[in-house]
PATI-514179 format. One line per 8 residues: number of its first residue (from 0); their letters; for each residue y, z, x of C-alpha. Coordinates in nm, 4 decimals, padded with zeros to 6 digits, m for minus. Each point is the difference from the previous one (the first is absolute). Example, Ala and Ser with C-alpha at 12.3 -4.5 7.8 and 13.67 -1.06 7.14 Angstrom:
BEGIN
0 = AS = m00.4500 00.7800 01.2300; 00.3440 m00.0660 00.1370
END
This chain:
BEGIN
0 = XXXXXXXX = 00.0000 00.0000 00.0000; 00.3519 m00.0768 00.1213; 00.3419 00.1108 m00.1143; 00.2629 m00.2643 m00.0646; 00.3718 00.0594 m00.0414; 00.1493 m00.2188 m00.2736; 00.3619 m00.0737 m00.0810; 00.1126 00.1770 m00.3157
8 = XXXXXXXX = 00.0039 m00.3256 m00.2010; m00.3521 m00.0903 00.1099; m00.1353 00.3478 m00.0730; 00.1624 m00.0099 m00.3444; m00.1617 m00.3384 m00.0719; m00.3421 00.1286 00.1032; 00.0450 00.3090 m00.2177; 00.1176 m00.2132 m00.2948
16 = XXXXXXXX = m00.3074 m00.2232 00.0198; m00.2298 00.3029 00.0042; 00.1921 00.1769 m00.2770; m00.0158 m00.3055 m00.2313; m00.3756 m00.0223 00.0525; 00.0168 m00.3378 00.1710; m00.1838 00.1654 00.2904; m00.1917 00.3266 00.0103
24 = XXXXXXXX = 00.1197 00.1117 00.3439; 00.2568 m00.0800 00.2673; m00.2897 m00.1216 00.2141; m00.0808 m00.2653 m00.2634; 00.3633 m00.1176 00.0056; m00.0063 m00.0350 00.3778; m00.3392 m00.1735 m00.0102; 00.1305 m00.2505 m00.2564
32 = XXXXXXXX = 00.2995 m00.0685 00.2220; m00.2232 m00.0617 00.2991; m00.2210 m00.2353 m00.2029; 00.3108 m00.1921 m00.1066; 00.1064 m00.0325 00.3642; m00.3489 m00.1214 00.0944; 00.0089 m00.2578 m00.2818; 00.3427 m00.1188 00.1093
40 = XXXXXXXX = m00.1161 m00.0377 00.3611; m00.3128 m00.1851 m00.1119; 00.2124 m00.2502 m00.1952; 00.2210 m00.0476 00.3086; m00.3077 m00.0534 00.2182; m00.1413 m00.2591 m00.2422; 00.3324 m00.1789 m00.0106; 00.0281 m00.0046 00.3812
48 = XXXXXXXX = m00.3595 m00.1223 00.0360; 00.0602 m00.2777 m00.2493; 00.3190 m00.1050 00.1718; m00.1481 00.0078 00.3494; m00.3121 m00.1827 m00.1166; 00.2041 m00.2585 m00.1855; 00.2018 m00.0801 00.3103; m00.3160 m00.0455 00.2087
56 = XXXXXXXX = m00.1887 m00.2372 m00.2281; 00.0278 m00.3719 m00.0459; 00.1056 m00.1270 m00.3432; m00.2908 m00.1079 m00.2189; 00.0129 m00.3152 m00.2050; 00.0285 00.0666 m00.3712; 00.1190 00.3593 00.0339; 00.3474 00.0669 m00.1346
64 = XXXXXXXX = 00.1078 00.2850 00.2239; 00.2935 00.1365 m00.1986; m00.1996 00.0095 m00.3225; m00.2974 00.1644 00.1705; 00.2153 00.2634 00.1726; 00.2009 00.0664 m00.3169; m00.3214 00.0671 m00.1934; m00.1410 00.2150 00.2796
72 = XXXXXXXX = 00.3157 00.2073 00.0451; 00.0523 00.0446 m00.3744; m00.3607 00.1197 m00.0272; 00.0679 00.2541 00.2758; 00.3280 00.1074 m00.1627; 00.2019 m00.1219 00.2991; 00.3320 m00.1814 m00.0605; m00.0008 m00.3699 00.0900
80 = XXXXX = 00.2591 m00.2737 m00.0286; m00.0015 m00.3681 00.0947; 00.2495 00.0480 00.2867; m00.2233 00.2523 00.1762; m00.1043 00.3597 m00.0310
END
């Protein structure tokens, strides 16, 4: 077990989420926050892997790149526009 010092606003938010029943304990609030950070990093990693892989491959005949990437990024919940990411 570790002790963490939180700013007043952060501590109040943790307490509010426990008090409203959204989470049973402060530990659950922190765990949810860490999971959200992990998810965010995973999405960034996927995006970087796609971009690095896309720049290393040769174009394939019959594959419309923008349409394929738009569908892929939308499916991952990552913003995409025609001018670039």
